[in-house]
C-alpha positions in Angstrom: -8.5 5.8 -11.5 -6.0 8.8 -11.1 -3.6 6.5 -9.1 -3.2 4.0 -12.1 -2.8 7.0 -14.6 0.1 8.5 -12.4 1.4 4.9 -12.0 1.7 4.3 -15.7 3.2 7.7 -16.3 5.9 7.0 -13.6 6.5 3.6 -15.0 7.2 5.0 -18.5 9.3 7.7 -17.1 11.5 5.3 -15.1 12.0 2.9 -17.9 13.2 5.8 -20.2 16.2 7.0 -17.8 19.6 5.5 -17.2 18.7 4.4 -13.7 16.7 1.5 -15.2 19.6 -0.5 -16.2 21.3 -3.6 -14.8 20.5 -3.9 -11.1 16.9 -2.6 -10.9 13.6 -4.1 -10.1 10.0 -2.6 -10.7 7.0 -4.1 -9.0 3.3 -3.4 -9.9 1.2 -5.0 -7.2 -2.6 -5.7 -6.8 -3.0 -5.1 -3.1 -6.1 -6.1 -1.3 -6.1 -5.5 2.5 -7.6 -6.7 5.7 -8.2 -4.0 8.4 -7.0 -4.9 11.9 -7.5 -3.5 15.4 -9.0 -0.2 15.8 -9.3 0.3 12.0 -11.5 -2.9 12.0 -13.5 -1.0 14.5 -14.1 1.7 12.1 -14.5 -0.3 8.9 -14.3 -4.1 9.3 -14.6 -5.0 5.6 -11.7 -6.8 3.5 -11.1 -4.4 0.5 -10.0 -5.3 -2.9 -9.5 -1.7 -3.9 -5.7 -1.5 -3.4 -2.5 -1.3 -5.5 1.1 -0.2 -5.1 4.2 0.5 -7.0 7.8 -0.1 -6.0 11.1 0.5 -7.4 14.4 -0.9 -6.3 18.0 -0.2 -7.1 19.8 -3.6 -6.5 23.2 -4.2 -5.1 24.8 -7.6 -6.1 21.2 -8.8 -6.9 20.5 -9.5 -3.1 20.0 -6.1 -1.3 18.0 -3.3 -2.8 16.8 0.1 -1.7 14.0 2.3 -3.3 10.4 3.6 -2.9 7.0 2.5 -2.6 3.8 4.4 -3.6 0.3 2.9 -3.0 -3.4 3.1 -2.0 -5.8 1.2 0.0 -9.5 2.1 0.1 -11.9 0.7 2.8 -15.6 1.0 2.9 -18.3 -0.1 5.1 -22.2 0.6 5.5 -23.0 0.4 9.3 -26.7 0.4 10.2 -28.5 1.7 13.3 -25.8 4.6 13.9 -26.4 7.9 15.5 -24.6 10.9 13.9 -24.3 14.2 15.9 -23.0 17.4 14.6 -23.7 20.6 16.6 -27.2 20.6 18.0 -28.5 18.4 15.2 -28.6 14.5 15.4 -29.5 11.8 12.8 -30.2 8.1 13.2 -29.8 5.6 10.4 -27.3 4.0 7.9 -23.8 5.3 8.3 -21.4 5.2 5.4 -17.7 4.9 6.6 -14.6 5.4 4.1 -11.0 5.1 4.9 -8.3 5.9 2.4 -4.6 5.2 3.2 -1.9 6.3 0.6 1.6 5.2 1.8 4.7 6.9 0.4 7.7 5.2 1.8 11.4 4.7 1.4 11.9 0.9 1.3 14.6 -1.9 1.6 14.6 -5.5 0.2 16.7 -8.4 0.9 16.4 -11.4 -1.7 17.5 -14.9 -1.0 18.5 -17.2 -4.0 18.9 -14.3 -6.1 20.4 -16.6 -8.7 17.5 -19.1 -8.7 14.1 -18.8 -10.2 12.3 -19.0 -6.9 13.4 -16.0 -4.8 12.0 -15.6 -1.2 12.5 -12.1 0.3 12.1 -9.8 3.2 11.4 -6.0 3.0 11.0 -2.9 5.2 9.5 0.3 4.5 9.1 3.6 6.3 7.7 7.0 5.4 4.4 8.7 5.7 0.7 8.0 4.9 -1.7 10.5 3.5 -4.9 9.4 5.1 -8.4 10.5 4.8 -11.3 9.1 7.1 -14.9 10.0 6.2 -18.2 9.3 8.0 -21.3 10.2 6.0 -25.0 10.0 6.9 -27.6 11.8 4.9 -26.6 15.5 4.6 -23.9 15.1 7.5 -20.5 14.5 6.5 -17.4 14.4 8.8 -14.1 14.2 7.1 -10.8 13.9 8.7 -7.4 14.3 7.0 -3.9 13.5 8.5 -0.3 12.9 7.7 1.0 10.0 9.8 4.3 8.1 10.1 3.9 4.7 8.8 6.0 1.5 8.8 5.6 -1.7 6.6 7.5 -5.0 7.1 7.0 -7.4 4.3 7.7 -11.2 3.5 7.1 -13.0 0.2 8.5 -14.6 -2.7 9.2 -13.7 -6.5 9.2 -16.5 -9.2 11.2 -15.4 -12.1 9.5 -16.5 -15.4 12.2 -15.2 -17.8 15.3 -13.0 -17.9 13.3 -9.9 -17.1 9.8 -10.8 -16.0 8.5 -12.4 -12.7 5.4 -12.7 -10.6 5.3 -11.9 -6.9 3.1 -13.0 -3.9 3.7 -11.3 -0.6 2.1 -10.1 2.7 2.7 -6.7 4.2 1.7 -5.3 7.6 1.0 -1.6 7.6 1.1 0.4 10.9 0.5 4.2 11.1 1.0 6.0 14.4 -1.5 8.2 16.1 -1.1 12.0 16.1 -3.4 14.9 17.0 -5.3 14.6 13.8 -6.0 10.9 13.6 -5.9 7.6 15.6 -3.3 4.9 14.5 -4.3 2.6 11.8 -3.2 -1.1 11.0 -4.0 -3.4 8.3 -2.7 -6.6 6.5 -2.0 -6.2 2.7 -1.8 -9.2 0.4 0.2 -8.4 -2.8 0.0 -10.2 -6.0 2.4 -8.6 -8.3 4.0 -8.3 -11.8 7.7 -7.9 -11.6 10.3 -6.5 -14.1 13.9 -7.5 -13.2 17.1 -6.4 -14.8 19.5 -7.8 -12.4 23.4 -7.6 -12.8 24.8 -10.8 -14.6 
């Protein structure tokens, strides 16, 4: 809930400053995600608990650079697990949580910028604030890490009017293992509301 409050405040702030003039694009995306690889080994459930915000400064309407903030929250109940902590052990239902919060610089290239249907490719890189939690009864094991993350994206925007569009895209997120946490990967599916103010 806090993420959506911060997102709304950020959107209001951006729309009130001069940078939100001609040659800008704001995207608000509903972002369900599918865990892949070792992430799916930890929690294999598809999640609908994801959202992200993107802001781009556009150059000649085709190329843009900006930022992305987002969150993806995975959850799974895994039966018949054994949890060990110190000299104690417990057997039963295990609850697994994984929260990925990417904060990235991003670049986008839009094809057919003067048309209503605008295919695009994009790339992002930055760091993820990631939290992995395993809970079983009174035992809780929580790991937090800051990891380098990259994100290629392919999709399309359909412009409904001069300043409004909708977006559909697919993003692949990959974090890189460090001493605090193993690497994570996931496929995100974005359905978004787009505010455009391209140069005429």
